[in-house]
Steps between C-alpha positions, in 0.01 A plus 500: 500500500636782713642674189160475332324653796765787513444564122128499539496736803748744326299495164249779582778730622701438175198554273413819685868629469496404125179683446625821658810491293292429190293815532742737675671596189179565311366754751634859472199669676150430625211705359304676768185304437692170527679622817160578657362167394810311656466701822134427540569124453778508773280699729230222484753248638627736772145593614407130529837432663582238234855427380557651159546221226778671331557220248142531363534892517812496300366269245173691469641847474835407344665740739765405762422501873719794569320719238167416643598583849626837364173547321304439821717766682459749223118444491479533880688828467255605236198420712654676798551819297143487362356448858690807614372699201151378559512622860630837399235553237225388752630745753502787232141396398384536849657846546335605173154400614233765431207468753284738295527284176529174706806378302877545465667749260669229306629742237708684766620150620616402152685834460677471835601142436600574148319198377211428266165535665396124417819369666427701813160348516642156461743546779227635747450259782135531643593297811765766607267790427290688756262648241151359519364368173160637395206282395267665243279235370239730346557740214333769714761467759760642243552873455525656155867581557578139602320350193696736274830408668420131465412510128807716431740274695374177304516656164843662547679241702342165410293492193355139507508423875595153626387352822833589674495860356148543656680442832741786414209725411340424847837597657511835327132588577517338843183318423418125488602384155156338433344834560733671254413241247132555550524890494721495187268269319215747561709802405612339161154319434248710695201305621231556759562296822254445792685741734526764238138466409400535862718803539352666205149429604582661843624818315192499281273472800695793645391700176866520369531583131642251259791733422591519867486121535726469188759713687517252770519194256661631178634157391197465259618761264193716484181579695284331243689157504489519885122563487437218243706251691309576820153456326617180314621343821176574662305356215702164484547449884163353548532258205847370562410264800196367302732381218770333709396142441389558130691269257740682265365468141697389190508852361624647844772232519606588135501862573709450812754289319548782247551749779754258662685480174519865455586604849656217697838585627693257728539638860251797431129430455371852605431599134347174401279503817384857432415428136311178594290684764420772256397237239278302761355777735229258630757242606657524847875573513557154683325314219705685225830448680413132544447454134821690411690251733332209339607599147839623594597200741638303199810729522585337850580159347846450340488277200783337302402742214551791736840378615616429133400846400670694789813290442497601140476864595785468770722357225407800277508779756692372789347553851313811405203409710307828428512440131428124518193593734365731238553236222315232692246741667602392866680679768895510491500307828276233354710473183809431711314230698381343180870482381626380828248206497606433139869494583427261793311257290777502240753392766285220643629149462336162612804282594706595811881523445760404769583870545134594553454229750800600684376855514160391621660296777700814613166692495351235719800511734488872524122517558412666177146469377370376155450856359863614583631166380314532168657847458854373593483197257333701227373194280231349738172637612433538871240210503768265343756613759243431779443152376861413456576647838241287659645190318859582617384541856326158502801325347 
């Protein structure tokens, strides 16, 4: 009996030692992405003051403990270096602040740092900066020079701007990113807004000529276009509220679906919204956007067909999420999420093995929750882990 107890108590240590030896010879180096993933997992345990389950970590990553500890040290050094670089960029940006223009001279910062402009913007830490951020919610708050700079920046540096890149645009312009998005939308697809219409009305009441007004708001391209937009807005402003509650006709819905098919781009609805508002001038913007969301919301549900399609493309192109996103008409991030969900479902099994139960018991002992337990085990969903954990606790 004593021999059996000794054997049982030393079994986990022997298994752990065997697993380390098994994977040690197969690991020559750790890819940077893998290194960061391992380091993030280890920091989670350290943050919660939980003992690292090295046996599960070794089995999951197929890397010995010593290599994972080295990966954590290397990633900590990387983060420390990036933090120092971020502080330096932020300090230089503050020194390059131009009060007259209301923003930093980021081009000179990039030259002095000998780094790409976009990387400098990513390193900038607003919490360390002393520069006040501007709020320009109305198009009339923007100067002609600022609008020109904004348009040129987006076209030259970004092209199709993502949500995170709008944050970088806001840093460059030193303006709230939502205000930058609004201003750029009006620059590229000029439209009359309430504040712009009010400002033009004031200029007209002051007997200002149209050509002089156009010099203040050149984003419409010509004096005639500006004049027409002003008068069309005035004509439709009285009818918009009256038609808010009118039901959409079959012809309108059919036309809207055609516009969605032609102009819908995942993550960027500005062009679609503009075309729809031009097609339905008597409909309010809120009504049009509501209908657009209604007929594009199907893209938010991940079906088995979506997962199979994305998995086929991954087998063909590898993890080229940009290309896969274009093939499936979804954003690269969404394509990656669909594939991850497919992979998890492929691994899921119903029956619990002895090894899985042992791992789950270790998770309970170490205070690990169902979501992290599911990630460690890899073959069970979080709800299944939760049910089994409750069962083991009651036993």
